[in-house]
Chimera marker file (.cmm) of the C-alpha trace (Angstrom):
<marker_set name="trace">
<marker id="1" x="55.388" y="-117.591" z="6.225" r="1" g="1" b="0" radius="0.5"/>
<marker id="2" x="57.671" y="-117.756" z="9.197" r="1" g="1" b="0" radius="0.5"/>
<marker id="3" x="57.946" y="-120.831" z="11.403" r="1" g="1" b="0" radius="0.5"/>
<marker id="4" x="55.937" y="-119.132" z="14.166" r="1" g="1" b="0" radius="0.5"/>
<marker id="5" x="53.115" y="-118.245" z="11.782" r="1" g="1" b="0" radius="0.5"/>
<marker id="6" x="53.200" y="-121.793" z="10.406" r="1" g="1" b="0" radius="0.5"/>
<marker id="7" x="52.733" y="-123.255" z="13.881" r="1" g="1" b="0" radius="0.5"/>
<marker id="8" x="49.877" y="-120.878" z="14.737" r="1" g="1" b="0" radius="0.5"/>
<marker id="9" x="48.207" y="-121.642" z="11.408" r="1" g="1" b="0" radius="0.5"/>
<marker id="10" x="48.563" y="-125.383" z="11.981" r="1" g="1" b="0" radius="0.5"/>
<marker id="11" x="47.116" y="-125.141" z="15.495" r="1" g="1" b="0" radius="0.5"/>
<marker id="12" x="44.109" y="-123.101" z="14.361" r="1" g="1" b="0" radius="0.5"/>
<marker id="13" x="43.408" y="-125.277" z="11.297" r="1" g="1" b="0" radius="0.5"/>
<marker id="14" x="43.731" y="-128.490" z="13.328" r="1" g="1" b="0" radius="0.5"/>
<marker id="15" x="41.353" y="-127.076" z="15.941" r="1" g="1" b="0" radius="0.5"/>
<marker id="16" x="38.846" y="-126.103" z="13.259" r="1" g="1" b="0" radius="0.5"/>
<marker id="17" x="39.173" y="-129.497" z="11.566" r="1" g="1" b="0" radius="0.5"/>
<marker id="18" x="38.476" y="-131.330" z="14.821" r="1" g="1" b="0" radius="0.5"/>
<marker id="19" x="35.568" y="-129.008" z="15.587" r="1" g="1" b="0" radius="0.5"/>
<marker id="20" x="34.037" y="-129.390" z="12.113" r="1" g="1" b="0" radius="0.5"/>
<marker id="21" x="34.294" y="-133.183" z="12.237" r="1" g="1" b="0" radius="0.5"/>
<marker id="22" x="32.668" y="-133.277" z="15.666" r="1" g="1" b="0" radius="0.5"/>
<marker id="23" x="29.763" y="-131.070" z="14.609" r="1" g="1" b="0" radius="0.5"/>
<marker id="24" x="29.213" y="-133.035" z="11.380" r="1" g="1" b="0" radius="0.5"/>
<marker id="25" x="29.511" y="-136.397" z="13.158" r="1" g="1" b="0" radius="0.5"/>
<marker id="26" x="27.426" y="-135.677" z="16.275" r="1" g="1" b="0" radius="0.5"/>
<marker id="27" x="25.313" y="-132.726" z="15.050" r="1" g="1" b="0" radius="0.5"/>
<marker id="28" x="26.143" y="-130.934" z="18.338" r="1" g="1" b="0" radius="0.5"/>
<marker id="29" x="29.010" y="-129.654" z="20.467" r="1" g="1" b="0" radius="0.5"/>
<marker id="30" x="29.212" y="-130.844" z="24.069" r="1" g="1" b="0" radius="0.5"/>
<marker id="31" x="31.155" y="-128.685" z="26.484" r="1" g="1" b="0" radius="0.5"/>
<marker id="32" x="33.426" y="-130.327" z="29.068" r="1" g="1" b="0" radius="0.5"/>
<marker id="33" x="31.752" y="-130.923" z="32.442" r="1" g="1" b="0" radius="0.5"/>
<marker id="34" x="31.901" y="-132.988" z="35.600" r="1" g="1" b="0" radius="0.5"/>
<marker id="35" x="29.292" y="-135.585" z="36.441" r="1" g="1" b="0" radius="0.5"/>
<marker id="36" x="29.321" y="-137.420" z="39.765" r="1" g="1" b="0" radius="0.5"/>
<marker id="37" x="32.888" y="-136.272" z="40.379" r="1" g="1" b="0" radius="0.5"/>
<marker id="38" x="34.121" y="-137.570" z="37.011" r="1" g="1" b="0" radius="0.5"/>
<marker id="39" x="35.456" y="-135.245" z="34.297" r="1" g="1" b="0" radius="0.5"/>
<marker id="40" x="33.669" y="-135.653" z="30.962" r="1" g="1" b="0" radius="0.5"/>
<marker id="41" x="35.644" y="-134.318" z="27.990" r="1" g="1" b="0" radius="0.5"/>
<marker id="42" x="32.590" y="-133.712" z="25.815" r="1" g="1" b="0" radius="0.5"/>
<marker id="43" x="33.606" y="-132.632" z="22.321" r="1" g="1" b="0" radius="0.5"/>
<marker id="44" x="36.962" y="-131.365" z="23.506" r="1" g="1" b="0" radius="0.5"/>
<marker id="45" x="38.625" y="-134.726" z="22.807" r="1" g="1" b="0" radius="0.5"/>
<marker id="46" x="37.863" y="-134.408" z="19.082" r="1" g="1" b="0" radius="0.5"/>
<marker id="47" x="39.241" y="-130.871" z="18.993" r="1" g="1" b="0" radius="0.5"/>
<marker id="48" x="42.433" y="-131.913" z="20.801" r="1" g="1" b="0" radius="0.5"/>
<marker id="49" x="42.840" y="-134.899" z="18.465" r="1" g="1" b="0" radius="0.5"/>
<marker id="50" x="42.501" y="-132.549" z="15.490" r="1" g="1" b="0" radius="0.5"/>
<marker id="51" x="45.205" y="-130.251" z="16.827" r="1" g="1" b="0" radius="0.5"/>
<marker id="52" x="47.568" y="-133.135" z="17.602" r="1" g="1" b="0" radius="0.5"/>
<marker id="53" x="47.056" y="-134.710" z="14.160" r="1" g="1" b="0" radius="0.5"/>
<marker id="54" x="47.697" y="-131.376" z="12.423" r="1" g="1" b="0" radius="0.5"/>
<marker id="55" x="50.875" y="-130.733" z="14.424" r="1" g="1" b="0" radius="0.5"/>
<marker id="56" x="52.193" y="-134.240" z="13.738" r="1" g="1" b="0" radius="0.5"/>
<marker id="57" x="51.486" y="-133.812" z="10.030" r="1" g="1" b="0" radius="0.5"/>
<marker id="58" x="53.230" y="-130.435" z="9.997" r="1" g="1" b="0" radius="0.5"/>
<marker id="59" x="56.269" y="-131.758" z="11.824" r="1" g="1" b="0" radius="0.5"/>
<marker id="60" x="56.471" y="-134.772" z="9.527" r="1" g="1" b="0" radius="0.5"/>
<marker id="61" x="56.392" y="-132.591" z="6.419" r="1" g="1" b="0" radius="0.5"/>
<marker id="62" x="59.069" y="-130.193" z="7.709" r="1" g="1" b="0" radius="0.5"/>
<marker id="63" x="61.554" y="-132.401" z="9.571" r="1" g="1" b="0" radius="0.5"/>
<marker id="64" x="65.068" y="-132.044" z="8.215" r="1" g="1" b="0" radius="0.5"/>
<marker id="65" x="64.277" y="-129.244" z="5.773" r="1" g="1" b="0" radius="0.5"/>
<marker id="66" x="65.805" y="-125.792" z="5.953" r="1" g="1" b="0" radius="0.5"/>
<marker id="67" x="62.966" y="-124.171" z="4.019" r="1" g="1" b="0" radius="0.5"/>
<marker id="68" x="59.227" y="-124.620" z="4.286" r="1" g="1" b="0" radius="0.5"/>
<marker id="69" x="58.078" y="-127.427" z="2.042" r="1" g="1" b="0" radius="0.5"/>
<marker id="70" x="54.444" y="-126.304" z="1.918" r="1" g="1" b="0" radius="0.5"/>
<marker id="71" x="52.946" y="-123.067" z="0.628" r="1" g="1" b="0" radius="0.5"/>
<marker id="72" x="50.470" y="-121.195" z="2.823" r="1" g="1" b="0" radius="0.5"/>
<marker id="73" x="47.438" y="-122.628" z="1.053" r="1" g="1" b="0" radius="0.5"/>
<marker id="74" x="48.817" y="-126.152" z="1.160" r="1" g="1" b="0" radius="0.5"/>
<marker id="75" x="49.605" y="-125.768" z="4.855" r="1" g="1" b="0" radius="0.5"/>
<marker id="76" x="46.051" y="-124.667" z="5.664" r="1" g="1" b="0" radius="0.5"/>
<marker id="77" x="44.473" y="-127.476" z="3.649" r="1" g="1" b="0" radius="0.5"/>
<marker id="78" x="46.789" y="-130.179" z="5.000" r="1" g="1" b="0" radius="0.5"/>
<marker id="79" x="46.364" y="-129.072" z="8.618" r="1" g="1" b="0" radius="0.5"/>
<marker id="80" x="42.565" y="-128.791" z="8.291" r="1" g="1" b="0" radius="0.5"/>
<marker id="81" x="42.313" y="-132.209" z="6.655" r="1" g="1" b="0" radius="0.5"/>
<marker id="82" x="44.608" y="-133.741" z="9.278" r="1" g="1" b="0" radius="0.5"/>
<marker id="83" x="42.405" y="-132.222" z="11.984" r="1" g="1" b="0" radius="0.5"/>
<marker id="84" x="39.312" y="-133.855" z="10.521" r="1" g="1" b="0" radius="0.5"/>
<marker id="85" x="41.136" y="-137.176" z="10.124" r="1" g="1" b="0" radius="0.5"/>
<marker id="86" x="42.545" y="-137.163" z="13.649" r="1" g="1" b="0" radius="0.5"/>
<marker id="87" x="39.128" y="-136.430" z="15.072" r="1" g="1" b="0" radius="0.5"/>
<marker id="88" x="37.585" y="-139.205" z="12.959" r="1" g="1" b="0" radius="0.5"/>
<marker id="89" x="40.113" y="-141.731" z="14.247" r="1" g="1" b="0" radius="0.5"/>
<marker id="90" x="39.319" y="-140.854" z="17.871" r="1" g="1" b="0" radius="0.5"/>
<marker id="91" x="35.570" y="-141.027" z="17.217" r="1" g="1" b="0" radius="0.5"/>
<marker id="92" x="35.845" y="-144.423" z="15.533" r="1" g="1" b="0" radius="0.5"/>
<marker id="93" x="37.991" y="-145.764" z="18.363" r="1" g="1" b="0" radius="0.5"/>
<marker id="94" x="35.540" y="-144.545" z="20.998" r="1" g="1" b="0" radius="0.5"/>
<marker id="95" x="32.624" y="-146.044" z="19.087" r="1" g="1" b="0" radius="0.5"/>
<marker id="96" x="34.403" y="-149.403" z="18.806" r="1" g="1" b="0" radius="0.5"/>
<marker id="97" x="35.128" y="-149.403" z="22.541" r="1" g="1" b="0" radius="0.5"/>
<marker id="98" x="31.516" y="-148.720" z="23.495" r="1" g="1" b="0" radius="0.5"/>
<marker id="99" x="30.177" y="-151.342" z="21.099" r="1" g="1" b="0" radius="0.5"/>
<marker id="100" x="32.524" y="-154.067" z="22.364" r="1" g="1" b="0" radius="0.5"/>
<marker id="101" x="31.990" y="-153.265" z="26.037" r="1" g="1" b="0" radius="0.5"/>
<marker id="102" x="28.307" y="-154.295" z="25.965" r="1" g="1" b="0" radius="0.5"/>
<marker id="103" x="28.050" y="-157.800" z="24.510" r="1" g="1" b="0" radius="0.5"/>
<marker id="104" x="24.698" y="-159.048" z="23.312" r="1" g="1" b="0" radius="0.5"/>
<marker id="105" x="23.275" y="-162.334" z="24.427" r="1" g="1" b="0" radius="0.5"/>
<marker id="106" x="20.952" y="-164.390" z="22.257" r="1" g="1" b="0" radius="0.5"/>
<marker id="107" x="17.505" y="-164.979" z="23.674" r="1" g="1" b="0" radius="0.5"/>
<marker id="108" x="16.987" y="-168.773" z="23.686" r="1" g="1" b="0" radius="0.5"/>
<marker id="109" x="13.203" y="-168.427" z="24.017" r="1" g="1" b="0" radius="0.5"/>
<marker id="110" x="12.920" y="-166.630" z="20.685" r="1" g="1" b="0" radius="0.5"/>
<marker id="111" x="15.103" y="-169.042" z="18.740" r="1" g="1" b="0" radius="0.5"/>
<marker id="112" x="18.071" y="-166.724" z="18.412" r="1" g="1" b="0" radius="0.5"/>
<link id1="1" id2="2" r="1" g="1" b="0" radius="0.2"/>
<link id1="2" id2="3" r="1" g="1" b="0" radius="0.2"/>
<link id1="3" id2="4" r="1" g="1" b="0" radius="0.2"/>
<link id1="4" id2="5" r="1" g="1" b="0" radius="0.2"/>
<link id1="5" id2="6" r="1" g="1" b="0" radius="0.2"/>
<link id1="6" id2="7" r="1" g="1" b="0" radius="0.2"/>
<link id1="7" id2="8" r="1" g="1" b="0" radius="0.2"/>
<link id1="8" id2="9" r="1" g="1" b="0" radius="0.2"/>
<link id1="9" id2="10" r="1" g="1" b="0" radius="0.2"/>
<link id1="10" id2="11" r="1" g="1" b="0" radius="0.2"/>
<link id1="11" id2="12" r="1" g="1" b="0" radius="0.2"/>
<link id1="12" id2="13" r="1" g="1" b="0" radius="0.2"/>
<link id1="13" id2="14" r="1" g="1" b="0" radius="0.2"/>
<link id1="14" id2="15" r="1" g="1" b="0" radius="0.2"/>
<link id1="15" id2="16" r="1" g="1" b="0" radius="0.2"/>
<link id1="16" id2="17" r="1" g="1" b="0" radius="0.2"/>
<link id1="17" id2="18" r="1" g="1" b="0" radius="0.2"/>
<link id1="18" id2="19" r="1" g="1" b="0" radius="0.2"/>
<link id1="19" id2="20" r="1" g="1" b="0" radius="0.2"/>
<link id1="20" id2="21" r="1" g="1" b="0" radius="0.2"/>
<link id1="21" id2="22" r="1" g="1" b="0" radius="0.2"/>
<link id1="22" id2="23" r="1" g="1" b="0" radius="0.2"/>
<link id1="23" id2="24" r="1" g="1" b="0" radius="0.2"/>
<link id1="24" id2="25" r="1" g="1" b="0" radius="0.2"/>
<link id1="25" id2="26" r="1" g="1" b="0" radius="0.2"/>
<link id1="26" id2="27" r="1" g="1" b="0" radius="0.2"/>
<link id1="27" id2="28" r="1" g="1" b="0" radius="0.2"/>
<link id1="28" id2="29" r="1" g="1" b="0" radius="0.2"/>
<link id1="29" id2="30" r="1" g="1" b="0" radius="0.2"/>
<link id1="30" id2="31" r="1" g="1" b="0" radius="0.2"/>
<link id1="31" id2="32" r="1" g="1" b="0" radius="0.2"/>
<link id1="32" id2="33" r="1" g="1" b="0" radius="0.2"/>
<link id1="33" id2="34" r="1" g="1" b="0" radius="0.2"/>
<link id1="34" id2="35" r="1" g="1" b="0" radius="0.2"/>
<link id1="35" id2="36" r="1" g="1" b="0" radius="0.2"/>
<link id1="36" id2="37" r="1" g="1" b="0" radius="0.2"/>
<link id1="37" id2="38" r="1" g="1" b="0" radius="0.2"/>
<link id1="38" id2="39" r="1" g="1" b="0" radius="0.2"/>
<link id1="39" id2="40" r="1" g="1" b="0" radius="0.2"/>
<link id1="40" id2="41" r="1" g="1" b="0" radius="0.2"/>
<link id1="41" id2="42" r="1" g="1" b="0" radius="0.2"/>
<link id1="42" id2="43" r="1" g="1" b="0" radius="0.2"/>
<link id1="43" id2="44" r="1" g="1" b="0" radius="0.2"/>
<link id1="44" id2="45" r="1" g="1" b="0" radius="0.2"/>
<link id1="45" id2="46" r="1" g="1" b="0" radius="0.2"/>
<link id1="46" id2="47" r="1" g="1" b="0" radius="0.2"/>
<link id1="47" id2="48" r="1" g="1" b="0" radius="0.2"/>
<link id1="48" id2="49" r="1" g="1" b="0" radius="0.2"/>
<link id1="49" id2="50" r="1" g="1" b="0" radius="0.2"/>
<link id1="50" id2="51" r="1" g="1" b="0" radius="0.2"/>
<link id1="51" id2="52" r="1" g="1" b="0" radius="0.2"/>
<link id1="52" id2="53" r="1" g="1" b="0" radius="0.2"/>
<link id1="53" id2="54" r="1" g="1" b="0" radius="0.2"/>
<link id1="54" id2="55" r="1" g="1" b="0" radius="0.2"/>
<link id1="55" id2="56" r="1" g="1" b="0" radius="0.2"/>
<link id1="56" id2="57" r="1" g="1" b="0" radius="0.2"/>
<link id1="57" id2="58" r="1" g="1" b="0" radius="0.2"/>
<link id1="58" id2="59" r="1" g="1" b="0" radius="0.2"/>
<link id1="59" id2="60" r="1" g="1" b="0" radius="0.2"/>
<link id1="60" id2="61" r="1" g="1" b="0" radius="0.2"/>
<link id1="61" id2="62" r="1" g="1" b="0" radius="0.2"/>
<link id1="62" id2="63" r="1" g="1" b="0" radius="0.2"/>
<link id1="63" id2="64" r="1" g="1" b="0" radius="0.2"/>
<link id1="64" id2="65" r="1" g="1" b="0" radius="0.2"/>
<link id1="65" id2="66" r="1" g="1" b="0" radius="0.2"/>
<link id1="66" id2="67" r="1" g="1" b="0" radius="0.2"/>
<link id1="67" id2="68" r="1" g="1" b="0" radius="0.2"/>
<link id1="68" id2="69" r="1" g="1" b="0" radius="0.2"/>
<link id1="69" id2="70" r="1" g="1" b="0" radius="0.2"/>
<link id1="70" id2="71" r="1" g="1" b="0" radius="0.2"/>
<link id1="71" id2="72" r="1" g="1" b="0" radius="0.2"/>
<link id1="72" id2="73" r="1" g="1" b="0" radius="0.2"/>
<link id1="73" id2="74" r="1" g="1" b="0" radius="0.2"/>
<link id1="74" id2="75" r="1" g="1" b="0" radius="0.2"/>
<link id1="75" id2="76" r="1" g="1" b="0" radius="0.2"/>
<link id1="76" id2="77" r="1" g="1" b="0" radius="0.2"/>
<link id1="77" id2="78" r="1" g="1" b="0" radius="0.2"/>
<link id1="78" id2="79" r="1" g="1" b="0" radius="0.2"/>
<link id1="79" id2="80" r="1" g="1" b="0" radius="0.2"/>
<link id1="80" id2="81" r="1" g="1" b="0" radius="0.2"/>
<link id1="81" id2="82" r="1" g="1" b="0" radius="0.2"/>
<link id1="82" id2="83" r="1" g="1" b="0" radius="0.2"/>
<link id1="83" id2="84" r="1" g="1" b="0" radius="0.2"/>
<link id1="84" id2="85" r="1" g="1" b="0" radius="0.2"/>
<link id1="85" id2="86" r="1" g="1" b="0" radius="0.2"/>
<link id1="86" id2="87" r="1" g="1" b="0" radius="0.2"/>
<link id1="87" id2="88" r="1" g="1" b="0" radius="0.2"/>
<link id1="88" id2="89" r="1" g="1" b="0" radius="0.2"/>
<link id1="89" id2="90" r="1" g="1" b="0" radius="0.2"/>
<link id1="90" id2="91" r="1" g="1" b="0" radius="0.2"/>
<link id1="91" id2="92" r="1" g="1" b="0" radius="0.2"/>
<link id1="92" id2="93" r="1" g="1" b="0" radius="0.2"/>
<link id1="93" id2="94" r="1" g="1" b="0" radius="0.2"/>
<link id1="94" id2="95" r="1" g="1" b="0" radius="0.2"/>
<link id1="95" id2="96" r="1" g="1" b="0" radius="0.2"/>
<link id1="96" id2="97" r="1" g="1" b="0" radius="0.2"/>
<link id1="97" id2="98" r="1" g="1" b="0" radius="0.2"/>
<link id1="98" id2="99" r="1" g="1" b="0" radius="0.2"/>
<link id1="99" id2="100" r="1" g="1" b="0" radius="0.2"/>
<link id1="100" id2="101" r="1" g="1" b="0" radius="0.2"/>
<link id1="101" id2="102" r="1" g="1" b="0" radius="0.2"/>
<link id1="102" id2="103" r="1" g="1" b="0" radius="0.2"/>
<link id1="103" id2="104" r="1" g="1" b="0" radius="0.2"/>
<link id1="104" id2="105" r="1" g="1" b="0" radius="0.2"/>
<link id1="105" id2="106" r="1" g="1" b="0" radius="0.2"/>
<link id1="106" id2="107" r="1" g="1" b="0" radius="0.2"/>
<link id1="107" id2="108" r="1" g="1" b="0" radius="0.2"/>
<link id1="108" id2="109" r="1" g="1" b="0" radius="0.2"/>
<link id1="109" id2="110" r="1" g="1" b="0" radius="0.2"/>
<link id1="110" id2="111" r="1" g="1" b="0" radius="0.2"/>
<link id1="111" id2="112" r="1" g="1" b="0" radius="0.2"/>
</marker_set>
């Protein structure tokens, strides 16, 4: 494959990886919207994270080489897997931020 086809393949596979992770993780796909004047990314953040992770993985595997180091099948699988992983990292980070932002307080009347 040419470099241009590699980049397009990586972008599409990263997008699909992020999308697949989001649908498996949340069982739905939320479109971006605005609520009370605030932009809500919806599921788009997972898709973007998948694309970014796939591109970073591609660049890391091809930096400093004069020939492609991955075959077409390897490129698709690596980019798709990186897309899922990048989306998973963003989801885990968001979940950790929401769980730490609402501390729980023990109820002294119930002994806990």
